[in-house]
N, CA, C and O atoms as CSV, one atom per row, in Angstrom:
chain,resi,resn,atom,element,x,y,z
A,1,MET,N,N,-5.812,4.427,3.159
A,1,MET,CA,C,-4.940,4.305,2.033
A,1,MET,C,C,-4.941,5.643,1.332
A,1,MET,O,O,-5.995,6.234,1.097
A,2,SER,N,N,-3.761,6.116,1.001
A,2,SER,CA,C,-3.670,7.363,0.248
A,2,SER,C,C,-2.471,7.316,-0.675
A,2,SER,O,O,-1.496,6.608,-0.420
A,3,GLU,N,N,-2.556,8.078,-1.749
A,3,GLU,CA,C,-1.408,8.219,-2.630
A,3,GLU,C,C,-0.519,9.272,-2.005
A,3,GLU,O,O,-0.982,10.361,-1.663
A,4,ALA,N,N,0.739,8.957,-1.856
A,4,ALA,CA,C,1.671,9.866,-1.194
A,4,ALA,C,C,2.530,10.615,-2.202
A,4,ALA,O,O,3.564,11.169,-1.827
A,5,GLY,N,N,2.138,10.648,-3.456
A,5,GLY,CA,C,2.898,11.360,-4.474
A,5,GLY,C,C,3.819,10.444,-5.253
A,5,GLY,O,O,3.744,9.220,-5.148
A,6,ARG,N,N,4.678,11.055,-6.027
A,6,ARG,CA,C,5.589,10.305,-6.894
A,6,ARG,C,C,7.018,10.432,-6.357
A,6,ARG,O,O,7.410,11.482,-5.847
A,7,PHE,N,N,7.775,9.363,-6.477
A,7,PHE,CA,C,9.144,9.327,-5.977
A,7,PHE,C,C,9.944,8.407,-6.883
A,7,PHE,O,O,9.641,7.218,-6.971
A,8,HIS,N,N,10.945,8.924,-7.550
A,8,HIS,CA,C,11.802,8.129,-8.435
A,8,HIS,C,C,10.989,7.293,-9.419
A,8,HIS,O,O,11.202,6.087,-9.548
A,9,GLN,N,N,10.063,7.940,-10.109
A,9,GLN,CA,C,9.252,7.300,-11.144
A,9,GLN,C,C,8.340,6.200,-10.615
A,9,GLN,O,O,7.946,5.309,-11.367
A,10,HIS,N,N,8.005,6.251,-9.350
A,10,HIS,CA,C,7.075,5.288,-8.763
A,10,HIS,C,C,5.970,6.032,-8.021
A,10,HIS,O,O,6.169,7.144,-7.531
A,11,SER,N,N,4.838,5.417,-7.950
A,11,SER,CA,C,3.716,5.952,-7.191
A,11,SER,C,C,3.805,5.400,-5.775
A,11,SER,O,O,3.891,4.186,-5.585
A,12,ARG,N,N,3.785,6.278,-4.784
A,12,ARG,CA,C,3.917,5.850,-3.390
A,12,ARG,C,C,2.535,5.643,-2.778
A,12,ARG,O,O,1.578,6.323,-3.148
A,13,ARG,N,N,2.437,4.711,-1.851
A,13,ARG,CA,C,1.200,4.446,-1.119
A,13,ARG,C,C,1.518,4.367,0.365
A,13,ARG,O,O,2.596,3.930,0.769
A,14,ARG,N,N,0.551,4.802,1.163
A,14,ARG,CA,C,0.695,4.661,2.615
A,14,ARG,C,C,-0.676,4.371,3.209
A,14,ARG,O,O,-1.708,4.761,2.663
A,15,TYR,N,N,-0.658,3.681,4.334
A,15,TYR,CA,C,-1.910,3.386,5.030
A,15,TYR,C,C,-1.637,3.271,6.520
A,15,TYR,O,O,-0.501,3.065,6.944
A,16,GLY,N,N,-2.680,3.406,7.294
A,16,GLY,CA,C,-2.559,3.291,8.737
A,16,GLY,C,C,-3.831,2.712,9.321
A,16,GLY,O,O,-4.905,2.839,8.732
A,17,ALA,N,N,-3.716,2.087,10.459
A,17,ALA,CA,C,-4.876,1.494,11.129
A,17,ALA,C,C,-4.827,1.842,12.610
A,17,ALA,O,O,-3.752,1.925,13.203
A,18,LEU,N,N,-5.979,2.043,13.190
A,18,LEU,CA,C,-6.066,2.346,14.617
A,18,LEU,C,C,-6.517,1.136,15.424
A,18,LEU,O,O,-7.059,1.276,16.520
A,19,SER,N,N,-6.290,-0.040,14.877
A,19,SER,CA,C,-6.632,-1.266,15.592
A,19,SER,C,C,-5.519,-2.279,15.383
A,19,SER,O,O,-4.660,-2.103,14.519
A,20,ASN,N,N,-5.540,-3.333,16.176
A,20,ASN,CA,C,-4.485,-4.342,16.079
A,20,ASN,C,C,-5.038,-5.685,15.597
A,20,ASN,O,O,-4.580,-6.742,16.030
A,21,VAL,N,N,-6.017,-5.635,14.707
A,21,VAL,CA,C,-6.571,-6.863,14.147
A,21,VAL,C,C,-5.722,-7.329,12.969
A,21,VAL,O,O,-4.975,-6.553,12.374
A,22,GLU,N,N,-5.853,-8.591,12.653
A,22,GLU,CA,C,-5.162,-9.143,11.494
A,22,GLU,C,C,-5.957,-8.788,10.241
A,22,GLU,O,O,-7.183,-8.901,10.223
A,23,TYR,N,N,-5.250,-8.357,9.189
A,23,TYR,CA,C,-5.940,-8.064,7.932
A,23,TYR,C,C,-4.995,-8.195,6.755
A,23,TYR,O,O,-3.774,-8.200,6.909
A,24,THR,N,N,-5.584,-8.302,5.583
A,24,THR,CA,C,-4.865,-8.300,4.316
A,24,THR,C,C,-5.448,-7.193,3.462
A,24,THR,O,O,-6.666,-7.090,3.312
A,25,LEU,N,N,-4.579,-6.363,2.901
A,25,LEU,CA,C,-4.986,-5.252,2.058
A,25,LEU,C,C,-4.445,-5.505,0.657
A,25,LEU,O,O,-3.238,-5.666,0.477
A,26,THR,N,N,-5.325,-5.542,-0.328
A,26,THR,CA,C,-4.928,-5.751,-1.717
A,26,THR,C,C,-5.165,-4.465,-2.491
A,26,THR,O,O,-6.272,-3.928,-2.488
A,27,VAL,N,N,-4.112,-3.967,-3.161
A,27,VAL,CA,C,-4.190,-2.717,-3.917
A,27,VAL,C,C,-3.920,-3.035,-5.378
A,27,VAL,O,O,-2.924,-3.674,-5.716
A,28,THR,N,N,-4.828,-2.576,-6.245
A,28,THR,CA,C,-4.717,-2.835,-7.678
A,28,THR,C,C,-4.531,-1.528,-8.429
A,28,THR,O,O,-5.256,-0.563,-8.187
A,29,ASP,N,N,-3.566,-1.489,-9.340
A,29,ASP,CA,C,-3.355,-0.323,-10.202
A,29,ASP,C,C,-4.299,-0.451,-11.389
A,29,ASP,O,O,-4.046,-1.237,-12.302
A,30,THR,N,N,-5.371,0.307,-11.385
A,30,THR,CA,C,-6.376,0.205,-12.450
A,30,THR,C,C,-5.997,1.014,-13.683
A,30,THR,O,O,-6.674,0.919,-14.707
A,31,VAL,N,N,-4.927,1.812,-13.609
A,31,VAL,CA,C,-4.485,2.595,-14.764
A,31,VAL,C,C,-3.492,1.794,-15.594
A,31,VAL,O,O,-3.707,1.589,-16.789
A,32,ALA,N,N,-2.415,1.342,-14.977
A,32,ALA,CA,C,-1.358,0.638,-15.705
A,32,ALA,C,C,-1.555,-0.868,-15.740
A,32,ALA,O,O,-0.951,-1.551,-16.566
A,33,GLY,N,N,-2.395,-1.396,-14.852
A,33,GLY,CA,C,-2.590,-2.842,-14.788
A,33,GLY,C,C,-1.451,-3.509,-14.041
A,33,GLY,O,O,-0.760,-2.874,-13.244
A,34,GLY,N,N,-1.265,-4.778,-14.302
A,34,GLY,CA,C,-0.217,-5.530,-13.628
A,34,GLY,C,C,-0.737,-6.208,-12.378
A,34,GLY,O,O,-1.906,-6.064,-12.020
A,35,PRO,N,N,0.140,-6.948,-11.714
A,35,PRO,CA,C,-0.290,-7.687,-10.519
A,35,PRO,C,C,-0.571,-6.736,-9.357
A,35,PRO,O,O,0.043,-5.673,-9.262
A,36,PRO,N,N,-1.491,-7.111,-8.482
A,36,PRO,CA,C,-1.794,-6.262,-7.323
A,36,PRO,C,C,-0.686,-6.352,-6.272
A,36,PRO,O,O,0.089,-7.308,-6.247
A,37,LYS,N,N,-0.629,-5.351,-5.416
A,37,LYS,CA,C,0.261,-5.364,-4.254
A,37,LYS,C,C,-0.556,-5.859,-3.069
A,37,LYS,O,O,-1.703,-5.452,-2.885
A,38,ILE,N,N,0.027,-6.726,-2.275
A,38,ILE,CA,C,-0.665,-7.287,-1.116
A,38,ILE,C,C,0.130,-6.935,0.138
A,38,ILE,O,O,1.325,-7.216,0.233
A,39,TYR,N,N,-0.553,-6.318,1.094
A,39,TYR,CA,C,0.046,-5.938,2.364
A,39,TYR,C,C,-0.709,-6.672,3.469
A,39,TYR,O,O,-1.936,-6.767,3.434
A,40,ARG,N,N,0.027,-7.185,4.441
A,40,ARG,CA,C,-0.598,-7.937,5.533
A,40,ARG,C,C,-0.207,-7.337,6.881
A,40,ARG,O,O,0.888,-6.800,7.050
A,41,ASN,N,N,-1.121,-7.443,7.823
A,41,ASN,CA,C,-0.858,-7.013,9.188
A,41,ASN,C,C,-1.145,-8.188,10.118
A,41,ASN,O,O,-2.205,-8.808,10.039
A,42,ALA,N,N,-0.207,-8.483,10.986
A,42,ALA,CA,C,-0.354,-9.607,11.921
A,42,ALA,C,C,-1.258,-9.224,13.091
A,42,ALA,O,O,-1.337,-8.057,13.476
A,43,LEU,N,N,-1.923,-10.208,13.639
A,43,LEU,CA,C,-2.781,-10.021,14.804
A,43,LEU,C,C,-1.955,-9.472,15.967
A,43,LEU,O,O,-0.862,-9.965,16.246
A,44,GLY,N,N,-2.481,-8.454,16.639
A,44,GLY,CA,C,-1.797,-7.871,17.785
A,44,GLY,C,C,-0.834,-6.753,17.436
A,44,GLY,O,O,-0.217,-6.173,18.329
A,45,GLN,N,N,-0.692,-6.438,16.154
A,45,GLN,CA,C,0.235,-5.403,15.712
A,45,GLN,C,C,-0.557,-4.236,15.121
A,45,GLN,O,O,-1.437,-4.445,14.286
A,46,PHE,N,N,-0.252,-3.022,15.542
A,46,PHE,CA,C,-0.901,-1.850,14.957
A,46,PHE,C,C,-0.269,-1.588,13.597
A,46,PHE,O,O,0.945,-1.412,13.488
A,47,GLY,N,N,-1.100,-1.564,12.569
A,47,GLY,CA,C,-0.586,-1.479,11.208
A,47,GLY,C,C,-0.477,-0.062,10.693
A,47,GLY,O,O,-1.444,0.699,10.735
A,48,SER,N,N,0.690,0.291,10.211
A,48,SER,CA,C,0.936,1.548,9.528
A,48,SER,C,C,2.130,1.295,8.622
A,48,SER,O,O,3.138,0.745,9.065
A,49,PHE,N,N,2.027,1.689,7.363
A,49,PHE,CA,C,3.063,1.300,6.423
A,49,PHE,C,C,3.121,2.284,5.276
A,49,PHE,O,O,2.108,2.882,4.912
A,50,GLY,N,N,4.284,2.453,4.713
A,50,GLY,CA,C,4.469,3.250,3.507
A,50,GLY,C,C,5.280,2.458,2.502
A,50,GLY,O,O,6.267,1.822,2.870
A,51,ASP,N,N,4.885,2.484,1.255
A,51,ASP,CA,C,5.583,1.778,0.179
A,51,ASP,C,C,5.953,2.817,-0.870
A,51,ASP,O,O,5.084,3.297,-1.598
A,52,ILE,N,N,7.250,3.174,-0.955
A,52,ILE,CA,C,7.655,4.234,-1.874
A,52,ILE,C,C,7.823,3.751,-3.309
A,52,ILE,O,O,8.067,4.563,-4.202
A,53,GLN,N,N,7.701,2.462,-3.546
A,53,GLN,CA,C,7.786,1.930,-4.904
A,53,GLN,C,C,6.597,1.028,-5.200
A,53,GLN,O,O,6.765,-0.050,-5.769
A,54,ALA,N,N,5.402,1.453,-4.821
A,54,ALA,CA,C,4.214,0.615,-4.969
A,54,ALA,C,C,3.957,0.242,-6.424
A,54,ALA,O,O,3.818,-0.936,-6.753
A,55,PHE,N,N,3.896,1.243,-7.289
A,55,PHE,CA,C,3.624,1.004,-8.706
A,55,PHE,C,C,4.457,1.964,-9.540
A,55,PHE,O,O,4.758,3.068,-9.085
A,56,PRO,N,N,4.841,1.563,-10.767
A,56,PRO,CA,C,5.531,2.501,-11.654
A,56,PRO,C,C,4.623,3.698,-11.952
A,56,PRO,O,O,3.409,3.543,-12.086
A,57,ALA,N,N,5.212,4.879,-12.054
A,57,ALA,CA,C,4.428,6.075,-12.372
A,57,ALA,C,C,3.911,5.979,-13.801
A,57,ALA,O,O,4.616,5.502,-14.691
A,58,PRO,N,N,2.670,6.434,-14.021
A,58,PRO,CA,C,2.121,6.389,-15.389
A,58,PRO,C,C,2.816,7.375,-16.301
A,58,PRO,O,O,2.479,7.467,-17.482
């Protein structure tokens, strides 16, 4: 998981996995608060994802 910078007043997030296991990733904005973002990866699928509107920029 890494912060990919700011884009249109939002904080971007991206992550990648080198395995094809099923998992759930929960990301919480500890600065602004609010509900967490939940990302899921299905069994048998290699997970890699980018969210350009993960959280509003502080």
